C-alpha positions as CSV (number, residue, x, y, z in Angstrom):
1,M,-13.0,11.6,-6.4
2,P,-13.9,11.5,-2.7
3,P,-12.1,8.9,-0.6
4,F,-13.9,5.8,0.4
5,R,-13.3,2.9,2.8
6,I,-11.4,-0.3,2.0
7,S,-12.1,-3.4,4.0
8,L,-10.6,-6.9,3.9
9,L,-12.0,-10.3,3.3
10,S,-10.0,-13.5,4.2
11,L,-10.5,-17.1,3.1
12,G,-8.5,-18.3,6.1
13,K,-6.8,-21.1,4.0
14,A,-3.6,-21.1,6.1
15,G,-5.4,-21.8,9.4
16,P,-6.6,-19.9,12.5
17,S,-3.2,-18.6,13.6
18,Q,-2.4,-16.9,10.3
19,L,-6.0,-15.6,10.1
20,I,-5.7,-13.9,13.4
21,E,-2.3,-12.5,12.3
22,E,-3.9,-11.1,9.2
23,A,-6.6,-9.5,11.3
24,I,-4.1,-7.9,13.7
25,L,-2.3,-6.4,10.7
26,A,-5.5,-5.2,9.2
27,D,-6.2,-3.4,12.5
28,Q,-2.8,-1.8,12.6
29,L,-3.1,-0.7,8.9
30,N,-6.5,1.0,9.7
31,F,-8.7,-1.1,7.4
32,H,-12.4,-0.6,8.2
33,R,-13.6,-4.2,8.4
34,F,-12.1,-7.7,8.5
35,W,-14.5,-10.4,7.4
36,V,-13.9,-14.2,7.4
37,T,-15.6,-16.7,5.0
38,E,-17.4,-20.0,5.6
39,H,-16.3,-22.9,3.5
40,H,-15.6,-25.8,5.9
41,S,-12.3,-26.6,4.2
42,N,-10.3,-26.2,7.4
43,L,-10.6,-24.9,11.0
44,A,-10.2,-21.3,9.9
45,D,-13.3,-21.1,7.8
46,S,-15.7,-23.4,9.7
47,C,-16.9,-22.1,13.0
48,L,-17.2,-18.4,12.3
49,P,-18.6,-17.1,15.6
50,V,-15.7,-18.6,17.5
51,L,-13.2,-17.2,15.0
52,I,-14.8,-13.7,15.1
53,A,-14.7,-13.7,18.9
54,A,-11.0,-14.6,18.9
55,I,-10.2,-11.9,16.3
56,A,-12.2,-9.2,18.0
57,G,-10.4,-10.1,21.3
58,K,-7.0,-9.7,19.6
59,T,-7.7,-6.4,17.8
60,Q,-8.6,-2.9,19.0
61,R,-10.8,-1.1,16.5
62,V,-11.4,-2.9,13.2
63,R,-14.9,-4.2,12.6
64,V,-15.0,-8.0,12.5
65,G,-17.6,-10.1,10.8
66,S,-18.7,-13.0,8.6
67,G,-18.4,-12.8,4.8
68,G,-20.6,-14.7,5.1
69,I,-22.6,-17.2,7.1
70,L,-24.0,-19.9,4.8
71,L,-27.5,-19.4,6.3
72,N,-29.1,-22.3,4.5
73,L,-26.9,-24.6,6.5
74,H,-27.7,-23.2,9.9
75,N,-30.5,-22.6,12.4
76,P,-31.3,-18.9,12.1
77,L,-32.1,-18.5,15.9
78,L,-28.7,-19.9,16.8
79,I,-26.9,-17.6,14.4
80,A,-28.9,-14.6,15.8
81,E,-28.0,-15.6,19.4
82,A,-24.3,-16.1,18.5
83,F,-24.0,-12.7,16.9
84,A,-26.0,-10.9,19.5
85,T,-23.6,-12.4,22.0
86,L,-20.6,-11.1,20.0
87,E,-22.3,-7.6,19.8
88,E,-22.7,-7.7,23.6
89,L,-19.0,-8.5,24.1
90,Y,-17.6,-6.2,21.4
91,P,-20.2,-3.3,20.9
92,N,-20.2,-1.6,17.5
93,R,-17.5,-3.8,16.2
94,I,-19.4,-6.8,14.8
95,D,-20.9,-7.4,11.4
96,L,-23.3,-10.2,10.5
97,G,-22.8,-11.0,6.8
98,I,-25.1,-13.7,5.4
99,C,-25.2,-15.5,2.1
100,R,-26.8,-18.5,0.4
101,G,-23.7,-20.2,-0.9
102,G,-23.3,-23.9,-0.9
103,L,-20.9,-26.7,0.0
104,D,-20.1,-30.2,-1.4
105,P,-23.1,-32.5,-1.1
106,E,-21.5,-34.7,1.7
107,T,-20.8,-31.8,4.0
108,S,-24.1,-30.1,3.3
109,A,-26.0,-33.4,4.1
110,V,-24.3,-33.7,7.5
111,L,-24.9,-30.0,8.4
112,L,-28.6,-30.4,7.3
113,D,-29.1,-33.7,9.1
114,G,-30.0,-35.2,5.7
115,K,-32.7,-32.6,5.0
116,K,-33.2,-31.9,1.3
117,I,-33.7,-28.3,0.1
118,T,-35.7,-28.3,-3.1
119,N,-35.6,-24.5,-3.8
120,P,-32.5,-23.0,-2.3
121,V,-33.4,-19.4,-3.3
122,E,-36.8,-19.4,-1.6
123,Y,-35.5,-21.4,1.4
124,Y,-32.7,-18.8,1.9
125,A,-35.1,-15.9,1.8
126,D,-37.2,-17.5,4.4
127,R,-34.2,-18.2,6.6
128,V,-33.2,-14.6,6.4
129,R,-36.7,-13.5,7.4
130,V,-36.7,-15.9,10.3
131,L,-33.4,-14.6,11.6
132,L,-34.6,-11.0,11.5
133,A,-37.9,-11.9,13.1
134,A,-36.1,-13.8,15.9
135,A,-33.9,-10.7,16.5
136,N,-36.8,-8.2,16.3
137,S,-39.3,-10.1,18.4
138,G,-37.1,-10.0,21.5
139,Q,-39.0,-13.1,22.7
140,L,-37.0,-16.1,21.5
141,G,-34.2,-17.9,23.2
142,G,-31.3,-15.8,24.5
143,L,-32.6,-12.7,22.6
144,A,-35.5,-12.6,25.1
145,K,-33.0,-11.1,27.6
146,G,-32.3,-8.0,25.6
147,G,-29.8,-9.2,23.0
148,V,-29.2,-6.9,20.0
149,L,-28.3,-8.2,16.5
150,P,-25.3,-6.3,15.0
151,G,-25.6,-4.7,11.6
152,A,-26.6,-7.3,9.0
153,W,-25.3,-7.5,5.4
154,V,-26.6,-9.7,2.6
155,L,-23.8,-10.9,0.3
156,G,-24.4,-11.8,-3.3
157,Q,-23.3,-11.9,-6.9
158,G,-26.6,-11.5,-8.7
159,V,-29.9,-9.8,-8.5
160,N,-31.8,-12.2,-6.2
161,S,-29.6,-11.4,-3.1
162,M,-29.6,-7.7,-4.0
163,R,-33.4,-7.5,-4.2
164,L,-33.7,-9.5,-1.0
165,A,-31.4,-7.1,0.9
166,A,-33.4,-4.1,-0.4
167,S,-36.7,-5.6,0.5
168,L,-35.6,-6.2,4.1
169,G,-33.7,-2.9,4.5
170,L,-30.3,-4.6,4.9
171,A,-26.9,-3.5,3.6
172,Y,-25.7,-5.3,0.5
173,S,-22.2,-6.3,-0.7
174,H,-21.9,-7.4,-4.3
175,S,-19.1,-9.7,-5.3
176,L,-17.3,-9.2,-8.6
177,F,-14.8,-12.0,-8.0
178,H,-17.0,-15.1,-8.0
179,A,-17.2,-17.0,-11.2
180,G,-20.4,-16.1,-12.9
181,A,-20.9,-12.9,-10.9
182,I,-22.8,-10.0,-12.6
183,D,-20.5,-7.1,-13.3
184,D,-23.0,-4.4,-14.0
185,P,-23.4,-1.1,-12.0
186,Q,-27.1,-1.4,-12.6
187,V,-27.2,-3.9,-9.8
188,I,-26.2,-1.3,-7.3
189,R,-28.4,1.4,-8.9
190,E,-31.4,-0.9,-8.6
191,Y,-30.5,-1.7,-5.0
192,H,-30.5,2.1,-4.2
193,L,-33.9,2.6,-5.8
194,L,-35.5,-0.5,-4.2
195,L,-34.2,0.3,-0.8
196,K,-35.4,3.8,-0.9
197,S,-38.8,2.7,-2.1
198,H,-39.2,0.3,0.8
199,F,-37.3,2.1,3.5
200,P,-37.0,5.8,2.5
201,E,-35.4,6.7,5.9
202,N,-32.8,4.0,5.9
203,P,-29.2,4.9,5.1
204,V,-27.8,3.2,2.0
205,H,-24.8,0.8,2.7
206,A,-23.5,-0.9,-0.4
207,S,-20.1,-2.3,-1.2
208,I,-18.3,-4.1,-4.0
209,A,-16.0,-7.1,-3.3
210,V,-12.9,-7.7,-5.4
211,A,-10.0,-10.2,-5.3
212,G,-6.4,-9.7,-6.2
213,I,-2.8,-8.9,-5.3
214,C,-0.8,-5.7,-4.9
215,A,3.0,-5.9,-5.2
216,E,5.9,-3.5,-5.9
217,T,5.6,-4.0,-9.7
218,D,3.0,-5.4,-12.1
219,S,5.3,-8.3,-13.0
220,A,5.8,-9.2,-9.3
221,A,2.0,-9.2,-8.8
222,N,1.4,-11.4,-11.8
223,L,4.1,-13.8,-10.6
224,L,2.4,-14.2,-7.3
225,L,-0.9,-14.6,-9.1
226,D,0.5,-17.8,-10.7
227,Q,0.1,-19.5,-7.3
228,H,-3.7,-18.8,-7.4
229,T,-5.4,-22.0,-8.5
230,N,-9.1,-21.5,-7.4
231,D,-11.2,-21.4,-10.6
232,F,-14.2,-20.1,-8.6
233,I,-12.4,-16.9,-7.6
234,I,-11.6,-14.5,-10.5
235,P,-8.8,-12.0,-9.8
236,T,-10.2,-8.5,-10.5
237,V,-7.5,-6.1,-9.1
238,V,-3.9,-7.1,-9.7
239,G,-0.7,-5.1,-10.2
240,S,1.6,-2.5,-8.7
241,Q,0.3,0.1,-6.2
242,R,-0.3,2.5,-9.1
243,S,-2.1,-0.2,-11.2
244,C,-4.3,-1.2,-8.3
245,L,-5.2,2.4,-7.6
246,E,-6.3,2.8,-11.2
247,Q,-8.4,-0.4,-11.1
248,L,-10.0,0.4,-7.8
249,T,-10.7,4.0,-9.0
250,E,-12.4,2.6,-12.1
251,I,-14.6,0.3,-10.0
252,Y,-15.5,3.2,-7.7
253,E,-16.4,5.5,-10.5
254,Q,-18.5,2.8,-12.2
255,Y,-20.4,1.6,-9.1
256,Q,-20.5,4.8,-7.0
257,I,-20.2,2.8,-3.8
258,E,-18.8,3.9,-0.4
259,E,-16.7,0.8,0.3
260,I,-14.7,-1.9,-1.4
261,H,-13.9,-5.3,0.2
262,F,-10.5,-6.6,-0.9
263,L,-9.8,-10.4,-0.9
264,D,-6.0,-10.7,-0.9
265,L,-5.0,-13.8,-2.9
266,C,-1.4,-14.0,-1.7
267,Q,-0.5,-17.4,-0.3
268,G,2.2,-16.7,2.2
269,M,2.1,-14.2,5.1
270,K,5.1,-12.3,3.9
271,D,3.6,-11.6,0.5
272,K,0.2,-10.9,2.0
273,T,1.7,-8.4,4.4
274,E,3.3,-6.5,1.6
275,S,0.1,-6.6,-0.5
276,M,-2.1,-5.4,2.4
277,T,0.4,-2.6,3.3
278,L,0.5,-1.3,-0.2
279,I,-3.3,-1.3,-0.5
280,S,-3.6,0.5,2.9
281,E,-1.3,3.3,1.6
282,L,-3.4,4.1,-1.4
283,P,-4.5,7.8,-1.5
284,L,-8.2,6.8,-1.8
285,F,-8.0,5.0,1.5
286,N,-10.3,6.7,4.1
287,E,-10.5,5.9,7.8
């Protein structure tokens, strides 16, 4: 089995300071990417461009990005400008991950200024196209002065986002840890076929996102897992270093992808540090 890349995804539940501490550790352990999520539950998952700038400024080489921007809740031009600015400040180190997602009705209503979205799937696809058009036209807002959008990823858990990514020539990251996610390698196979039919010259960038905990022993990992209470996030890789290696290898062999994003579910920084370190030491790790 050839080696592949492992990247990290963080929910930022402990606040901005620990989020930056996680990113610095990810940089030191040679993880390929460090992505932060948008959920508006605290200051570490709300204003992603600010957080990404802070993380990129505190790290040396790890790619930093959004995992992802809830594009239905934002102006596409402002997002394009923000990430083009980040790319200008930190060349070749920024990723723009976008997703449809959703929040509680009250927060969504405020972010949308009371606007009602009747068809979120179609609305999202239009927002992605507007974002790309703004970046490619070179005539709108700050992008008229030569801004360049960083590499864009579509994040999803089903076929709609996968097909959208392929139709637009974008990279795709498929989650296995969201409740209700499709766990079927055919999703990635279809992405490859569709992408090559639309953009035969484009390189294929696809990843799988998993969630879990790595500890010294299986029992220690399961004990830490007892602290996980989010029913929307399903643990998919849990156990000792050897057990996690077996589980990640199985996912790689099933999906034939080049990269896995790992969402560490440890609650405290001490346990998270151990888990991240053990994952980074796996023999399949490539950087």
